[in-house]
N, C-alpha and C positions, 0 to 999 in steps of 0.2 A: 626665852623662858618667861612664862607668865607668873608674875608675883601677886596678881590681884585675884579676887574671887568673884568677879562679875559674872552675872548670868550669861548664858549663851546668847540670849536675845537682848543684850545690853551693850552699849558703847562704853568703853573704858577710856578715861582720861588720866594718863600717867603723869604725875608731877613728882618732883624730886622728893623722895622719902614717903610718898603717899600716892593714892589714886582715888578717883571717884567714878562711880558707875551711874549710867542713866539708861533706863529702859528704852528700847527702840519703839518707833511708831507702831501702834497696834497692841502695845503691851503697857501694863502699869505696874508700879512697884518701886522699890528703892534702888533698883539696879543690881542688887545681889539676888533678890527674888523678883522675877518678872512674870506676871500672869497675863494671858491673852485678855484683851478687852472684849467683853461679850456684847454683840449686837442683838442677840436673841431677846434680851430683856426689853430693848427699845421696840423690837418688832411685836412682842407680846403686848406692850403698852399701847401701841398703835392699833393692834387688833382688838384689844379690850375696849378702847375708845370707840372704834367703829361699831362693835357689837352694842355698846351702850347707847350710841346714837340710834342704831336700828331699832332697839327695843323701845326707846323713848318715842320714836316716830310711830312705831306700831301701836303702842298704847294710846298715843294721841289720836291716831286715826280711828281706833276702836271706840274711844270715848266720844269722838265726834259722831260716829255712826250711831251709837246708842242714843245720844242726845237727839239726833234727827228723828230716830224711831219714836222716842218718847214724845217729842213735839207733835209728830204726825198722829200718834195715838190720842193725845189730848185734843188736838184739833178735830179729829174724827168724832170723838166722844162729845165735844161741844156742839158740833153741827147736828149730831143725832139728838142731843138734848134740846137744842133750839127748835128743831122741826116738830118735836112732840109738845112743846109748850105754846105754840101758836104766837110767837112774837112777831 
């Protein structure tokens, strides 16, 4: 006969006149209430980090591309200016 009220996913340690409950691996709580430990939040965090890195790299590449276009535009404009002023 069980005299404890440990959760089904907990280990019970019966001692004289008392008991203690400890949640099994993969569960968290006080032993009377044990909830599954979610790995989804860790996966979401890793996915969010990967998306953040991808967005950062994409913005960096776009900025570099625009900077190169701007430099080429001004170089072309300066060459055109120099050829008209007979330097």
